[in-house]
N, C-alpha and C positions, 0 to 999 in steps of 0.2 A: 295508731300505726307507727309514731314518732320513734317509741324506744324498741317497739317490735321489729323494725325494718332493719336493725343491726343485726340480726339472726335470721337469715333467709329460711333455715329449716322450719322455724316457727311463724315464719310469713305463710310458708307452704301450709302447715298444719293448722293454722288458724283460719287461713282463708278457705282450707279444703271443709272445715267444719261449718263455718257460718255459711258459706255458699250451699253446701248440702242442705243445711237446715233451712235456709231460704227457698229451695227447690221443694222441699217438704211442706212448708208453709204454704206455698202456693197450691200444692195438692190438696193440703186440706182446707183452704179456702174455695178451691173449685167444688169438693165435695159438699160442703155446708151451703153454698150458692145453688141456684136453680141451673138445670142442665144447659151445657152450653150448645147451642144450634151448630150445624155446620158451616153456614154464611159467617157465623161469629167467629168461628176458629180461623175461618181463612183472613178475618180481619186481625184477630190475634196474631196470627202467623206474620203478617206485615208489620206490626208493632214490634215483634220480638226480632224480626229481621232488621228492623231500623234501629233498635236499640243495640244489637249486637254488633252491628256495623259501626255505630258510634264508639262502643267499648273497644273494637278492634283497633280504631283509629287513636283512641287515647293509649292502648297499650303499646302500639307501635311508636306513638310519639314518647312515651315514657322509656320505651326500650331504647330510642335512639338518644335520648337524654343521659342514660345510664353507660353507653357506650362511649358518648362523647367526653365525658367526666373520666371515664376509665383510661381513654386515650390522651385527657390532659394530664392524669397523673402518671402515665408512662414518659410523657414528654419532659415533664418535670423533672424526673428522675435521671434522665439522660443529661439535660442541661445543667443538674447539680454536679453530676460526675465532670462534666467538660469544664464547669467552673472551678471546680477544686483540683482537677488535673493541670489547668492552666496556671493557676496560682502557685502550685507547688513549683513549677518550672521557673515562674518569676520570682520566686523566693531566693533564687540563686543569685539575683542582684544586690540582696542584702549583704552585710557584713557576714563573714564566716559564722560567727557565734549565732548571730540572729538567725542567719539561712538555716541553721542545724536547727534551731528551736522551732522555727515555723513548720520546715518540713516534718519533724517528729510528730507536731501537735496536729498536722494536717493529715497524717497517717491515722492517728487514733480518731481525729475528726470523721474521717471516712468510716471507719470501725462503727461509730456511734451512728452514723447516717445509715448503715445497713441494718443495725438492730432497729432503728426506727422501722423499717419496712417490713423486717421478718417478725416482730414481736407482737403478739396478741394479749398480752398481761398488761392491765391497765397500771399496775403499780409499778412494774418494770418499764413502762413507758413513761412514765412520770421521772422516774429516776435517769432514764435516758435523756430526757429534755432537759433535767438539770445539768446533767454532764456536758451535753451539748452546748449550752447557754455558758458554761463556765470556760469551755474550749473556744468560743467564739469571743468572750471577751479577753482571753489571754492573746489570740491571733491579732485582734485588733489592737490591742495594747502596745504589740511590738511593732506592727505597721505603722501606728500612730508616732510612737516614739522616734522610730528611724525617719519619718517624714520631718518632724520638728528638727532632729539633727542634721539632717542631709537632704533639704528640700529639692531634690535635683528630679528631672523628668524620669529617670528609670526607678526612682524611689516611688514617685506619684504613681507609676503603672502598678507598682506593687500595691499600692494602697488602694488603687482602683479594682484590681483584681480580689484583693479580700473584700470589698464591697460587693462585688457581684457574688462572691461564696454567700456571704450573710443573707444577700436579697433571695438568692436561690432556695434557702431553707425557708424563707417566708413564703415566697410563692408555692413551694411544695405545700407548706402546711395549709395555705388558703386552697390548693386545689382538693386536699382531702377532706376539707370542710364543706365543698361545694358538692351538695348531695341535692338528690329529688326533692322538691318541696314537700312537706307533709300535704299541703292542700292538694296537690296534685294525686297523692297517694290516697288522700280519702274520697277524692272525686272518682276516681279509677274504681276503687273499692264499694262506693255507693252505687254506681252504675251497675257493677258486676252483681251485687246483690238482687238489683232490680230486676236484671236479666234473669237471674235463676229463679225468682219469684214469679215472672211471668211465663217462664218455661213450663214450671211444675203447674200453672193454673191451666195453661193451654194445652198440656200434655193429653194423649189420647188414651194412654196406658200408665200405669203406677210402676212399671219393671224397675228394679233395684238398678240394674246396669244403665238404664237410660238416665235415669236421674242421677248418676255418678258421672257421666262422661264429662258434661259441661263445668260442673264444679271442678273435676280434676284437670281438665285442660287449662281452665283460666289460674287454678292455684299453681300449676307448673310454671306458667307464663309469669306470675307475681314472683316466684321462687327465683326465676332466673333474672328478673330487672332487679330484686332486692340484693341477689349474690354479686353482681356486677357492681351496683350502686354503694355496697359496703365494702371499705377498704380494707377491715382487718376481719370482720365477721364472716365472710362468704369464702368459698372453695376457689372462686376465679380471682387470685391477689396479683398483685404487683410483685414480680420478683427484680431485685435490683441488679440485673445483669450487669450494667454499665458501671455501678459502684463496685460492685465483685471482682469486675475485670480491672478496674481503677486500683484497688485493693491489693490484688494480686501482683499488678505492675510497680507499685509503690514499694511492697515488701521486697521485690528483687533487686531494688537499688541500694 
């Protein structure tokens, strides 16, 4: 599931196929075994209900994990925009030439950060990371040189602000790497397979629609969790509203 979860639509299709086959396997095992008595069906119903309850708790827990990570990515985007905006203002404390250089570089830096949020192309993302790193090196070089030439409190404030800008990118990247663990996906999927196997085994009838309901419901749940948990591959993605607003504001100056 590690690579598969980056594409929510494939998570849905893969889950639905495997879970439906699990239900069919349960039906096959029931037909090959002795007839299940009515008292045994009651016991099987208790087992299935307990297993489904456990699966529901794990799905709810995983959904909560995905939501918390999504919210964290949104917060990091806002913090990054605030750090850049503050440093743009503080750059005015530098000499005229350095201030102009830093502010122009910060405008380009905002543009690169917006591209980071919007791109889905891995090769383009690699280029964005390279360009962003070059801008960071250039920005820090100016702040470092100014601190050496004029080590005053205002210049120290500029250097501290630049440090916040660089750190904000690192925190953002860490938030994007923070995903639901593969072990949690494996456990959730394994219990889902078991539930469908038991459901098919204990079912009174072999109707097509009956054996489609549970696999479909679980597959939709997995799709939603994977979609929220996937920063780039999902439909539900982070829109850099704060960075876009900052970019518009800076370009008007």
